[in-house]
LUMGU-648271 format. One record per residue (C-alpha): residue number from 1; residue in one letter; x, y, z. Coordinates in steps of 0.05 Angstrom, whole numbers, plus 5000, padded with zeros to 4 digits. Example, Ala and Ser with C-alpha at 12.3 -4.5 7.8 and 13.67 -1.06 7.14 Angstrom:
residues 2
{i: 1, aa: A, east: 5246, north: 4910, up: 5156}
{i: 2, aa: S, east: 5273, north: 4979, up: 5143}
end
This chain:
residues 395
{i: 1, aa: M, east: 3484, north: 7789, up: 1135}
{i: 2, aa: R, east: 3480, north: 7770, up: 1208}
{i: 3, aa: I, east: 3418, north: 7788, up: 1247}
{i: 4, aa: L, east: 3409, north: 7782, up: 1323}
{i: 5, aa: L, east: 3338, north: 7779, up: 1348}
{i: 6, aa: L, east: 3324, north: 7794, up: 1421}
{i: 7, aa: N, east: 3260, north: 7781, up: 1460}
{i: 8, aa: T, east: 3233, north: 7754, up: 1526}
{i: 9, aa: V, east: 3211, north: 7689, up: 1492}
{i: 10, aa: A, east: 3233, north: 7654, up: 1429}
{i: 11, aa: C, east: 3166, north: 7620, up: 1420}
{i: 12, aa: G, east: 3097, north: 7619, up: 1452}
{i: 13, aa: G, east: 3044, north: 7672, up: 1449}
{i: 14, aa: S, east: 3034, north: 7723, up: 1393}
{i: 15, aa: I, east: 3102, north: 7757, up: 1401}
{i: 16, aa: G, east: 3140, north: 7691, up: 1405}
{i: 17, aa: A, east: 3105, north: 7667, up: 1342}
{i: 18, aa: H, east: 3122, north: 7734, up: 1309}
{i: 19, aa: L, east: 3196, north: 7725, up: 1328}
{i: 20, aa: R, east: 3196, north: 7655, up: 1298}
{i: 21, aa: N, east: 3166, north: 7680, up: 1233}
{i: 22, aa: I, east: 3217, north: 7736, up: 1228}
{i: 23, aa: A, east: 3274, north: 7686, up: 1239}
{i: 24, aa: L, east: 3247, north: 7639, up: 1186}
{i: 25, aa: A, east: 3236, north: 7695, up: 1136}
{i: 26, aa: A, east: 3305, north: 7724, up: 1148}
{i: 27, aa: R, east: 3337, north: 7657, up: 1138}
{i: 28, aa: A, east: 3297, north: 7645, up: 1075}
{i: 29, aa: A, east: 3324, north: 7712, up: 1050}
{i: 30, aa: G, east: 3395, north: 7686, up: 1060}
{i: 31, aa: H, east: 3412, north: 7719, up: 1126}
{i: 32, aa: E, east: 3446, north: 7686, up: 1185}
{i: 33, aa: V, east: 3401, north: 7692, up: 1246}
{i: 34, aa: C, east: 3414, north: 7684, up: 1321}
{i: 35, aa: V, east: 3357, north: 7689, up: 1371}
{i: 36, aa: A, east: 3370, north: 7713, up: 1442}
{i: 37, aa: Y, east: 3315, north: 7701, up: 1492}
{i: 38, aa: G, east: 3298, north: 7693, up: 1566}
{i: 39, aa: R, east: 3255, north: 7631, up: 1560}
{i: 40, aa: G, east: 3214, north: 7590, up: 1511}
{i: 41, aa: K, east: 3266, north: 7562, up: 1463}
{i: 42, aa: N, east: 3239, north: 7547, up: 1393}
{i: 43, aa: P, east: 3261, north: 7481, up: 1361}
{i: 44, aa: D, east: 3264, north: 7514, up: 1292}
{i: 45, aa: Y, east: 3330, north: 7547, up: 1310}
{i: 46, aa: T, east: 3363, north: 7507, up: 1365}
{i: 47, aa: D, east: 3429, north: 7509, up: 1328}
{i: 48, aa: S, east: 3438, north: 7584, up: 1336}
{i: 49, aa: N, east: 3408, north: 7616, up: 1397}
{i: 50, aa: I, east: 3429, north: 7649, up: 1462}
{i: 51, aa: R, east: 3392, north: 7635, up: 1527}
{i: 52, aa: I, east: 3399, north: 7696, up: 1572}
{i: 53, aa: G, east: 3406, north: 7674, up: 1644}
{i: 54, aa: T, east: 3374, north: 7614, up: 1676}
{i: 55, aa: S, east: 3307, north: 7598, up: 1707}
{i: 56, aa: F, east: 3336, north: 7614, up: 1775}
{i: 57, aa: D, east: 3360, north: 7682, up: 1749}
{i: 58, aa: S, east: 3289, north: 7695, up: 1725}
{i: 59, aa: L, east: 3261, north: 7678, up: 1794}
{i: 60, aa: L, east: 3310, north: 7725, up: 1828}
{i: 61, aa: H, east: 3291, north: 7780, up: 1779}
{i: 62, aa: A, east: 3217, north: 7768, up: 1793}
{i: 63, aa: A, east: 3231, north: 7774, up: 1868}
{i: 64, aa: Y, east: 3269, north: 7839, up: 1857}
{i: 65, aa: T, east: 3209, north: 7864, up: 1818}
{i: 66, aa: R, east: 3157, north: 7843, up: 1869}
{i: 67, aa: F, east: 3193, north: 7870, up: 1930}
{i: 68, aa: A, east: 3231, north: 7931, up: 1903}
{i: 69, aa: D, east: 3192, north: 7952, up: 1840}
{i: 70, aa: A, east: 3259, north: 7948, up: 1804}
{i: 71, aa: H, east: 3239, north: 7910, up: 1741}
{i: 72, aa: G, east: 3296, north: 7909, up: 1690}
{i: 73, aa: L, east: 3348, north: 7925, up: 1743}
{i: 74, aa: A, east: 3367, north: 7853, up: 1761}
{i: 75, aa: S, east: 3401, north: 7800, up: 1717}
{i: 76, aa: K, east: 3462, north: 7844, up: 1706}
{i: 77, aa: R, east: 3511, north: 7786, up: 1703}
{i: 78, aa: A, east: 3466, north: 7747, up: 1655}
{i: 79, aa: T, east: 3461, north: 7809, up: 1611}
{i: 80, aa: E, east: 3536, north: 7820, up: 1611}
{i: 81, aa: R, east: 3545, north: 7747, up: 1591}
{i: 82, aa: F, east: 3495, north: 7756, up: 1535}
{i: 83, aa: I, east: 3533, north: 7817, up: 1509}
{i: 84, aa: E, east: 3597, north: 7775, up: 1506}
{i: 85, aa: Q, east: 3560, north: 7722, up: 1465}
{i: 86, aa: A, east: 3528, north: 7775, up: 1421}
{i: 87, aa: E, east: 3596, north: 7805, up: 1406}
{i: 88, aa: A, east: 3622, north: 7736, up: 1388}
{i: 89, aa: F, east: 3564, north: 7728, up: 1338}
{i: 90, aa: D, east: 3583, north: 7798, up: 1311}
{i: 91, aa: P, east: 3515, north: 7818, up: 1282}
{i: 92, aa: H, east: 3505, north: 7872, up: 1229}
{i: 93, aa: V, east: 3435, north: 7886, up: 1257}
{i: 94, aa: V, east: 3407, north: 7876, up: 1326}
{i: 95, aa: H, east: 3331, north: 7874, up: 1326}
{i: 96, aa: I, east: 3303, north: 7884, up: 1397}
{i: 97, aa: H, east: 3232, north: 7866, up: 1417}
{i: 98, aa: N, east: 3209, north: 7863, up: 1490}
{i: 99, aa: I, east: 3264, north: 7875, up: 1541}
{i: 100, aa: H, east: 3218, north: 7867, up: 1601}
{i: 101, aa: G, east: 3200, north: 7799, up: 1627}
{i: 102, aa: Y, east: 3249, north: 7783, up: 1684}
{i: 103, aa: Y, east: 3311, north: 7769, up: 1642}
{i: 104, aa: L, east: 3351, north: 7832, up: 1624}
{i: 105, aa: H, east: 3387, north: 7889, up: 1659}
{i: 106, aa: Y, east: 3368, north: 7947, up: 1614}
{i: 107, aa: P, east: 3422, north: 7997, up: 1636}
{i: 108, aa: A, east: 3477, north: 7946, up: 1618}
{i: 109, aa: L, east: 3442, north: 7930, up: 1552}
{i: 110, aa: F, east: 3438, north: 8003, up: 1531}
{i: 111, aa: E, east: 3508, north: 8019, up: 1553}
{i: 112, aa: W, east: 3529, north: 7966, up: 1502}
{i: 113, aa: I, east: 3482, north: 7994, up: 1449}
{i: 114, aa: K, east: 3508, north: 8065, up: 1458}
{i: 115, aa: N, east: 3580, north: 8043, up: 1449}
{i: 116, aa: S, east: 3567, north: 7997, up: 1390}
{i: 117, aa: P, east: 3576, north: 8014, up: 1316}
{i: 118, aa: R, east: 3520, north: 7966, up: 1297}
{i: 119, aa: R, east: 3451, north: 7983, up: 1272}
{i: 120, aa: F, east: 3394, north: 7973, up: 1322}
{i: 121, aa: L, east: 3320, north: 7964, up: 1310}
{i: 122, aa: W, east: 3271, north: 7965, up: 1368}
{i: 123, aa: T, east: 3200, north: 7938, up: 1358}
{i: 124, aa: F, east: 3150, north: 7966, up: 1408}
{i: 125, aa: H, east: 3094, north: 7919, up: 1429}
{i: 126, aa: D, east: 3074, north: 7960, up: 1490}
{i: 127, aa: C, east: 3091, north: 8022, up: 1531}
{i: 128, aa: W, east: 3135, north: 7993, up: 1586}
{i: 129, aa: P, east: 3201, north: 8025, up: 1561}
{i: 130, aa: F, east: 3175, north: 8096, up: 1570}
{i: 131, aa: T, east: 3134, north: 8090, up: 1634}
{i: 132, aa: G, east: 3156, north: 8085, up: 1706}
{i: 133, aa: H, east: 3123, north: 8018, up: 1715}
{i: 134, aa: C, east: 3067, north: 7991, up: 1671}
{i: 135, aa: A, east: 3061, north: 7964, up: 1600}
{i: 136, aa: F, east: 2993, north: 7995, up: 1585}
{i: 137, aa: P, east: 2978, north: 8060, up: 1622}
{i: 138, aa: D, east: 2910, north: 8063, up: 1588}
{i: 139, aa: T, east: 2888, north: 8007, up: 1634}
{i: 140, aa: C, east: 2886, north: 8059, up: 1690}
{i: 141, aa: A, east: 2871, north: 8119, up: 1645}
{i: 142, aa: C, east: 2939, north: 8146, up: 1666}
{i: 143, aa: S, east: 2980, north: 8197, up: 1626}
{i: 144, aa: L, east: 3033, north: 8215, up: 1678}
{i: 145, aa: H, east: 3088, north: 8189, up: 1632}
{i: 146, aa: T, east: 3071, north: 8243, up: 1582}
{i: 147, aa: S, east: 3075, north: 8300, up: 1632}
{i: 148, aa: S, east: 3135, north: 8345, up: 1642}
{i: 149, aa: E, east: 3147, north: 8314, up: 1711}
{i: 150, aa: G, east: 3141, north: 8242, up: 1687}
{i: 151, aa: C, east: 3113, north: 8183, up: 1726}
{i: 152, aa: R, east: 3099, north: 8187, up: 1800}
{i: 153, aa: N, east: 3047, north: 8160, up: 1849}
{i: 154, aa: C, east: 3035, north: 8103, up: 1801}
{i: 155, aa: P, east: 2962, north: 8078, up: 1800}
{i: 156, aa: A, east: 2984, north: 8012, up: 1768}
{i: 157, aa: A, east: 3038, north: 7988, up: 1816}
{i: 158, aa: K, east: 3004, north: 7921, up: 1823}
{i: 159, aa: E, east: 2996, north: 7912, up: 1748}
{i: 160, aa: Y, east: 3048, north: 7874, up: 1708}
{i: 161, aa: P, east: 3105, north: 7875, up: 1726}
{i: 162, aa: S, east: 3073, north: 7873, up: 1794}
{i: 163, aa: S, east: 3103, north: 7905, up: 1856}
{i: 164, aa: L, east: 3072, north: 7880, up: 1920}
{i: 165, aa: F, east: 3086, north: 7935, up: 1970}
{i: 166, aa: F, east: 3105, north: 8002, up: 1940}
{i: 167, aa: S, east: 3120, north: 8040, up: 1876}
{i: 168, aa: R, east: 3185, north: 8071, up: 1854}
{i: 169, aa: A, east: 3155, north: 8095, up: 1789}
{i: 170, aa: A, east: 3188, north: 8164, up: 1792}
{i: 171, aa: D, east: 3258, north: 8134, up: 1799}
{i: 172, aa: N, east: 3244, north: 8081, up: 1746}
{i: 173, aa: F, east: 3220, north: 8135, up: 1697}
{i: 174, aa: Q, east: 3283, north: 8176, up: 1706}
{i: 175, aa: L, east: 3328, north: 8115, up: 1700}
{i: 176, aa: K, east: 3294, north: 8092, up: 1636}
{i: 177, aa: Q, east: 3297, north: 8162, up: 1606}
{i: 178, aa: A, east: 3372, north: 8165, up: 1620}
{i: 179, aa: A, east: 3385, north: 8095, up: 1595}
{i: 180, aa: F, east: 3344, north: 8096, up: 1531}
{i: 181, aa: S, east: 3357, north: 8167, up: 1506}
{i: 182, aa: N, east: 3413, north: 8190, up: 1461}
{i: 183, aa: A, east: 3431, north: 8122, up: 1430}
{i: 184, aa: R, east: 3463, north: 8122, up: 1361}
{i: 185, aa: N, east: 3440, north: 8082, up: 1301}
{i: 186, aa: I, east: 3372, north: 8061, up: 1330}
{i: 187, aa: T, east: 3304, north: 8061, up: 1295}
{i: 188, aa: L, east: 3239, north: 8048, up: 1331}
{i: 189, aa: L, east: 3188, north: 8001, up: 1299}
{i: 190, aa: P, east: 3119, north: 8011, up: 1331}
{i: 191, aa: V, east: 3071, north: 7955, up: 1310}
{i: 192, aa: S, east: 3011, north: 8001, up: 1302}
{i: 193, aa: K, east: 2991, north: 8073, up: 1288}
{i: 194, aa: W, east: 2968, north: 8077, up: 1360}
{i: 195, aa: M, east: 3035, north: 8054, up: 1386}
{i: 196, aa: D, east: 3068, north: 8105, up: 1341}
{i: 197, aa: S, east: 3025, north: 8160, up: 1372}
{i: 198, aa: Q, east: 3046, north: 8137, up: 1442}
{i: 199, aa: L, east: 3119, north: 8141, up: 1423}
{i: 200, aa: E, east: 3108, north: 8211, up: 1394}
{i: 201, aa: R, east: 3085, north: 8233, up: 1464}
{i: 202, aa: S, east: 3142, north: 8199, up: 1501}
{i: 203, aa: F, east: 3215, north: 8217, up: 1516}
{i: 204, aa: L, east: 3233, north: 8172, up: 1457}
{i: 205, aa: A, east: 3200, north: 8218, up: 1406}
{i: 206, aa: A, east: 3266, north: 8242, up: 1377}
{i: 207, aa: Y, east: 3284, north: 8174, up: 1348}
{i: 208, aa: P, east: 3266, north: 8157, up: 1276}
{i: 209, aa: R, east: 3206, north: 8111, up: 1271}
{i: 210, aa: N, east: 3176, north: 8063, up: 1220}
{i: 211, aa: I, east: 3109, north: 8028, up: 1233}
{i: 212, aa: V, east: 3116, north: 7953, up: 1220}
{i: 213, aa: G, east: 3056, north: 7911, up: 1240}
{i: 214, aa: I, east: 3051, north: 7836, up: 1249}
{i: 215, aa: D, east: 3025, north: 7787, up: 1197}
{i: 216, aa: P, east: 2982, north: 7728, up: 1219}
{i: 217, aa: D, east: 2994, north: 7664, up: 1180}
{i: 218, aa: T, east: 2936, north: 7661, up: 1131}
{i: 219, aa: E, east: 2953, north: 7589, up: 1113}
{i: 220, aa: I, east: 2941, north: 7567, up: 1184}
{i: 221, aa: F, east: 2888, north: 7618, up: 1203}
{i: 222, aa: S, east: 2835, north: 7608, up: 1149}
{i: 223, aa: P, east: 2763, north: 7584, up: 1142}
{i: 224, aa: D, east: 2790, north: 7516, up: 1121}
{i: 225, aa: A, east: 2808, north: 7503, up: 1193}
{i: 226, aa: A, east: 2734, north: 7501, up: 1214}
{i: 227, aa: V, east: 2702, north: 7438, up: 1242}
{i: 228, aa: K, east: 2628, north: 7429, up: 1257}
{i: 229, aa: A, east: 2615, north: 7450, up: 1329}
{i: 230, aa: A, east: 2565, north: 7413, up: 1372}
{i: 231, aa: K, east: 2534, north: 7480, up: 1391}
{i: 232, aa: P, east: 2544, north: 7552, up: 1367}
{i: 233, aa: Y, east: 2593, north: 7588, up: 1411}
{i: 234, aa: V, east: 2622, north: 7657, up: 1424}
{i: 235, aa: L, east: 2697, north: 7656, up: 1433}
{i: 236, aa: G, east: 2745, north: 7697, up: 1476}
{i: 237, aa: V, east: 2821, north: 7688, up: 1474}
{i: 238, aa: A, east: 2877, north: 7715, up: 1517}
{i: 239, aa: K, east: 2943, north: 7685, up: 1539}
{i: 240, aa: V, east: 2934, north: 7718, up: 1608}
{i: 241, aa: W, east: 2865, north: 7739, up: 1630}
{i: 242, aa: D, east: 2886, north: 7798, up: 1673}
{i: 243, aa: R, east: 2847, north: 7861, up: 1686}
{i: 244, aa: R, east: 2868, north: 7891, up: 1619}
{i: 245, aa: K, east: 2834, north: 7834, up: 1582}
{i: 246, aa: A, east: 2769, north: 7844, up: 1621}
{i: 247, aa: P, east: 2750, north: 7772, up: 1638}
{i: 248, aa: D, east: 2691, north: 7795, up: 1681}
{i: 249, aa: F, east: 2658, north: 7822, up: 1618}
{i: 250, aa: F, east: 2642, north: 7751, up: 1598}
{i: 251, aa: L, east: 2598, north: 7741, up: 1659}
{i: 252, aa: K, east: 2555, north: 7798, up: 1633}
{i: 253, aa: L, east: 2556, north: 7770, up: 1563}
{i: 254, aa: R, east: 2536, north: 7701, up: 1587}
{i: 255, aa: K, east: 2473, north: 7729, up: 1618}
{i: 256, aa: A, east: 2455, north: 7764, up: 1553}
{i: 257, aa: L, east: 2468, north: 7706, up: 1506}
{i: 258, aa: P, east: 2414, north: 7656, up: 1487}
{i: 259, aa: P, east: 2420, north: 7591, up: 1527}
{i: 260, aa: E, east: 2433, north: 7551, up: 1465}
{i: 261, aa: V, east: 2497, north: 7590, up: 1452}
{i: 262, aa: D, east: 2559, north: 7570, up: 1491}
{i: 263, aa: L, east: 2615, north: 7617, up: 1512}
{i: 264, aa: V, east: 2685, north: 7589, up: 1504}
{i: 265, aa: L, east: 2748, north: 7621, up: 1534}
{i: 266, aa: A, east: 2819, north: 7601, up: 1514}
{i: 267, aa: G, east: 2876, north: 7620, up: 1560}
{i: 268, aa: N, east: 2885, north: 7618, up: 1636}
{i: 269, aa: A, east: 2813, north: 7641, up: 1651}
{i: 270, aa: D, east: 2785, north: 7610, up: 1715}
{i: 271, aa: I, east: 2710, north: 7623, up: 1710}
{i: 272, aa: H, east: 2663, north: 7571, up: 1737}
{i: 273, aa: Q, east: 2594, north: 7584, up: 1710}
{i: 274, aa: K, east: 2544, north: 7543, up: 1670}
{i: 275, aa: G, east: 2550, north: 7559, up: 1596}
{i: 276, aa: I, east: 2622, north: 7583, up: 1601}
{i: 277, aa: I, east: 2675, north: 7533, up: 1578}
{i: 278, aa: C, east: 2747, north: 7547, up: 1597}
{i: 279, aa: R, east: 2795, north: 7511, up: 1549}
{i: 280, aa: G, east: 2860, north: 7531, up: 1582}
{i: 281, aa: N, east: 2923, north: 7553, up: 1544}
{i: 282, aa: I, east: 2927, north: 7527, up: 1473}
{i: 283, aa: D, east: 2998, north: 7527, up: 1445}
{i: 284, aa: S, east: 2982, north: 7495, up: 1377}
{i: 285, aa: P, east: 2968, north: 7547, up: 1323}
{i: 286, aa: A, east: 2929, north: 7495, up: 1284}
{i: 287, aa: E, east: 2884, north: 7481, up: 1344}
{i: 288, aa: M, east: 2874, north: 7555, up: 1355}
{i: 289, aa: A, east: 2855, north: 7563, up: 1282}
{i: 290, aa: R, east: 2802, north: 7509, up: 1290}
{i: 291, aa: L, east: 2774, north: 7545, up: 1351}
{i: 292, aa: Y, east: 2771, north: 7612, up: 1315}
{i: 293, aa: A, east: 2743, north: 7585, up: 1249}
{i: 294, aa: S, east: 2689, north: 7543, up: 1283}
{i: 295, aa: A, east: 2665, north: 7599, up: 1329}
{i: 296, aa: T, east: 2602, north: 7638, up: 1313}
{i: 297, aa: V, east: 2631, north: 7703, up: 1338}
{i: 298, aa: F, east: 2699, north: 7725, up: 1367}
{i: 299, aa: V, east: 2696, north: 7777, up: 1422}
{i: 300, aa: N, east: 2755, north: 7818, up: 1450}
{i: 301, aa: P, east: 2734, north: 7864, up: 1506}
{i: 302, aa: T, east: 2806, north: 7888, up: 1521}
{i: 303, aa: V, east: 2807, north: 7956, up: 1556}
{i: 304, aa: A, east: 2878, north: 7973, up: 1532}
{i: 305, aa: D, east: 2916, north: 7943, up: 1474}
{i: 306, aa: N, east: 2965, north: 7955, up: 1419}
{i: 307, aa: F, east: 2955, north: 7910, up: 1358}
{i: 308, aa: P, east: 2921, north: 7846, up: 1384}
{i: 309, aa: M, east: 2935, north: 7788, up: 1338}
{i: 310, aa: T, east: 2873, north: 7751, up: 1363}
{i: 311, aa: N, east: 2829, north: 7800, up: 1324}
{i: 312, aa: R, east: 2869, north: 7790, up: 1260}
{i: 313, aa: E, east: 2872, north: 7714, up: 1267}
{i: 314, aa: A, east: 2797, north: 7710, up: 1278}
{i: 315, aa: L, east: 2785, north: 7755, up: 1217}
{i: 316, aa: C, east: 2829, north: 7711, up: 1173}
{i: 317, aa: C, east: 2788, north: 7651, up: 1195}
{i: 318, aa: G, east: 2725, north: 7685, up: 1170}
{i: 319, aa: T, east: 2697, north: 7695, up: 1240}
{i: 320, aa: P, east: 2659, north: 7759, up: 1258}
{i: 321, aa: V, east: 2699, north: 7802, up: 1306}
{i: 322, aa: V, east: 2672, north: 7846, up: 1362}
{i: 323, aa: T, east: 2726, north: 7887, up: 1396}
{i: 324, aa: R, east: 2730, north: 7945, up: 1443}
{i: 325, aa: N, east: 2752, north: 8007, up: 1405}
{i: 326, aa: V, east: 2817, north: 8019, up: 1442}
{i: 327, aa: G, east: 2890, north: 8027, up: 1421}
{i: 328, aa: G, east: 2903, north: 7992, up: 1355}
{i: 329, aa: A, east: 2851, north: 7937, up: 1367}
{i: 330, aa: A, east: 2809, north: 7955, up: 1306}
{i: 331, aa: E, east: 2864, north: 7986, up: 1264}
{i: 332, aa: N, east: 2860, north: 7967, up: 1190}
{i: 333, aa: I, east: 2809, north: 7912, up: 1199}
{i: 334, aa: V, east: 2744, north: 7952, up: 1197}
{i: 335, aa: A, east: 2717, north: 7955, up: 1126}
{i: 336, aa: D, east: 2649, north: 7962, up: 1090}
{i: 337, aa: G, east: 2610, north: 7897, up: 1091}
{i: 338, aa: V, east: 2661, north: 7861, up: 1135}
{i: 339, aa: P, east: 2632, north: 7834, up: 1201}
{i: 340, aa: V, east: 2678, north: 7873, up: 1248}
{i: 341, aa: T, east: 2650, north: 7919, up: 1301}
{i: 342, aa: A, east: 2691, north: 7966, up: 1345}
{i: 343, aa: A, east: 2649, north: 7985, up: 1405}
{i: 344, aa: E, east: 2660, north: 8033, up: 1463}
{i: 345, aa: T, east: 2620, north: 8004, up: 1522}
{i: 346, aa: D, east: 2602, north: 7937, up: 1551}
{i: 347, aa: S, east: 2529, north: 7945, up: 1529}
{i: 348, aa: E, east: 2551, north: 7961, up: 1458}
{i: 349, aa: L, east: 2597, north: 7900, up: 1458}
{i: 350, aa: I, east: 2540, north: 7856, up: 1481}
{i: 351, aa: A, east: 2491, north: 7884, up: 1431}
{i: 352, aa: A, east: 2541, north: 7876, up: 1374}
{i: 353, aa: T, east: 2556, north: 7804, up: 1395}
{i: 354, aa: I, east: 2483, north: 7785, up: 1395}
{i: 355, aa: S, east: 2474, north: 7818, up: 1328}
{i: 356, aa: M, east: 2534, north: 7781, up: 1299}
{i: 357, aa: L, east: 2502, north: 7714, up: 1317}
{i: 358, aa: E, east: 2461, north: 7723, up: 1253}
{i: 359, aa: T, east: 2522, north: 7733, up: 1208}
{i: 360, aa: T, east: 2512, north: 7700, up: 1140}
{i: 361, aa: P, east: 2561, north: 7653, up: 1105}
{i: 362, aa: E, east: 2571, north: 7708, up: 1053}
{i: 363, aa: Q, east: 2592, north: 7757, up: 1107}
{i: 364, aa: R, east: 2640, north: 7706, up: 1137}
{i: 365, aa: Q, east: 2670, north: 7695, up: 1068}
{i: 366, aa: K, east: 2680, north: 7770, up: 1062}
{i: 367, aa: A, east: 2715, north: 7772, up: 1129}
{i: 368, aa: A, east: 2764, north: 7718, up: 1108}
{i: 369, aa: Q, east: 2775, north: 7752, up: 1041}
{i: 370, aa: H, east: 2790, north: 7818, up: 1077}
{i: 371, aa: G, east: 2840, north: 7781, up: 1121}
{i: 372, aa: R, east: 2875, north: 7751, up: 1061}
{i: 373, aa: E, east: 2878, north: 7818, up: 1026}
{i: 374, aa: L, east: 2911, north: 7849, up: 1087}
{i: 375, aa: F, east: 2960, north: 7794, up: 1105}
{i: 376, aa: A, east: 2967, north: 7737, up: 1055}
{i: 377, aa: A, east: 3026, north: 7772, up: 1020}
{i: 378, aa: K, east: 3059, north: 7783, up: 1088}
{i: 379, aa: P, east: 3067, north: 7858, up: 1076}
{i: 380, aa: N, east: 3095, north: 7873, up: 1145}
{i: 381, aa: T, east: 3147, north: 7817, up: 1141}
{i: 382, aa: D, east: 3167, north: 7842, up: 1072}
{i: 383, aa: R, east: 3173, north: 7913, up: 1099}
{i: 384, aa: L, east: 3218, north: 7888, up: 1155}
{i: 385, aa: M, east: 3263, north: 7850, up: 1107}
{i: 386, aa: K, east: 3272, north: 7914, up: 1067}
{i: 387, aa: I, east: 3290, north: 7951, up: 1131}
{i: 388, aa: Y, east: 3342, north: 7898, up: 1145}
{i: 389, aa: A, east: 3371, north: 7907, up: 1075}
{i: 390, aa: S, east: 3374, north: 7983, up: 1082}
{i: 391, aa: A, east: 3406, north: 7975, up: 1150}
{i: 392, aa: E, east: 3461, north: 7933, up: 1118}
{i: 393, aa: S, east: 3473, north: 7984, up: 1064}
{i: 394, aa: V, east: 3491, north: 8040, up: 1113}
{i: 395, aa: L, east: 3542, north: 8000, up: 1153}
end
């Protein structure tokens, strides 16, 4: 069976790592896999991949987005070239992930999908496909995309994918609705119950859906990765510390923490304050595992999220987790006796973090055990392989 995977990146970040794991699992199951991507080639499958466009194409697409709020409406020639290459590979199943990210022309992509006899799966990591602009409308407490009129007067025009001068959210919403509706042979795969509920309220609600989450690698993310830290520390992790990830919360947390406890941030955070250590982006999963497993507490103050892998990775490392109770952030990981707290406000997050500083070794062991019970057997990957097999059987 031939499977074509499509995503913004082939490696890097949680979704890139997820794509790599899918490709490896599918190949182990005997399938032939081709990965199509905009950037971030993974060395595990250099022999069979399709780079969509060039770095220059991506820059032009970004400019089109910034100045015209027309994300996903550039890169047409690159998309048409990709379709030619996809046809040459002749996949039985096309598994789509993120189509935003400055690399695809979505009307051309879906014109191909609607005229193709193949089976399509579409994993949803965020809300961008059914809004007029943003990936997480909850960041602005916006529900315009669920109204009968659709998006308009977008309050998040400067959020990713950022438009500098104006919003054409109403036009974008109508274009997406026309492009994405009424496709044949497509099943949506939301990665969380929360994402499934968002799809149920969107113009994509008529499509069949199957929730398939993401499995962290419990061999990498485990308590065995811990090393002795010079000082106890509270950890925060985000690839991009934008408004959605609430980096300013850590200034409040720093004031509340005892001075003997450090605060460490991984990612592109740029906070200069005594007692806050910014580690920058960490691409090595093994190094990230050490950082999680050695932390006293992991804190995720995200104000809008789907199924953040950081929470699951920290749990598998046996590290207490404090997360804001939004989206799918706490989905499945809260259990009796497990040091996981889902809080509503900044003050509750701070109080929970300080309380978690006293977590016992037995509680940390229970966290790691809970993570293994949830993910060691790779239940979501197994579910996806079964979906691939059922997709093949109907062709």
